N, C-alpha and C positions, 0 to 999 in steps of 0.2 A: 392161766396160771393163778393159783390161789395164793393170796398174800393178805394177812390181817383179816381173814374171813370174807374177803371179796374176790371175785374173779375179775382179772384185769385183761382188757382187750389188747392193750399195748403197754405191757409192764416195763419195757425198756425206757419209756418216757419218764419214769420216776427217777431215773438217773439225772435228769435235768433239774431236780428240786433245789440243788445248791444255787441255781440262778436266782432264786428268791432273795438271796443276800445282796444282790447287786445294788439296791438302793442305799445300803449302809456303807458302801465304799465312798470315801471322800474324793470329790472331784476338784478340790481346791477352789471352791466358789467364794472363799473369804476375800473380802476387799482389803487392799493394802491401805492402812490408815497411818498417817504420819504420827499421830499421838493417840495411843489407845485410850487414854483417860478421857478423851472427848466423846467416845462412843459409850452411851449408857447401856447398862445390862437390861436385856429385854427377855424376861421369862416367857412371855406369851409367844414370841417367835420360836423359842426353843420347844415349847409344847406343840406348836403347830408343825414344826419340823419333824419331831419324833412321831407325831400322829400320821403325817403324810408318808414317812418312810415305812411305818408299820403297815399302813393300808396298802401301799404299793407292793410290799413283800407278800402280804396276804393275797392280793390279787394275782400276782405271778404264780404263787403256789397253787391257788385254786384253778387257774387256767391249765397248769401242767397236770394236775390231778384229773381234771375234766378230760384232757386230751388222752390220758391213759385209759379211759373208758372203764371205770369201775362198775360192777354189777353184782347183785346178790345172787347166789346160786339158787336153783329151783328148790322150793320147799313145798311139802304137801301138808295141808291142814284140813282136818275134818271139821265141817261146820254143819250143825243141825239147825234147821229153821222151819218155821211153819209158813206154808204158802197157800195159794188158792188151789182148791180141788178141781180137777178137770173131769168133766163128764162127757162122754162120747156117745151120741145117740145115732143109731143106724136104723133107718126106716126102710124095710123091705116089703112094704105093702104093695098091693096091685096098683094103687093110684100113683106111685112113684115111677112105675114102668111105662105109663101111658104118655105118649108125646103130646105136647100142647098145640101142635100144628095139625093141619090137614094131612092125611096120609101121603098125598103126592108131594107136598112141601117137605115133609119129614124125610121122604125117600130121596128127594133131590138134594137136600142139605147134607144128608149123611154121605151121599156119593160125592158131592162137591160140584155137581153140574146144575146149572140153573136153566130151566126150560123157559122159552118165551111166554108161555101161558101163565107162568107163576111170577112174573116180574112186577108185581104190585109192591108199592112201598110198605115197609114195615114200620109201625109206630111203636116205639118203646116207651 
């Protein structure tokens, strides 16, 4: 499904985005104080509270968007670059056709059978 220029794997999960507002609902965490004038105004706590609520809402929204699996559609781009030049050399001279072993060894290796007379160790 295309939405906002993205392809979404599970677009129905975007319906859960209003859950990002959950940190903003008050759960009545205020303490009951007998005399409110005794409690000083604390602006630092208010800033920390707003920051934590904003970050938690952002985290929830990012998780929901990540679960919806957004991806960019396939795009073709032409790129021109300079690379290494490849040279392929084929040598068909007579020396490339000659086996490097004795004729009996070459025949036994090509057939796959090893005769008892040719069981000498080969040093590489």
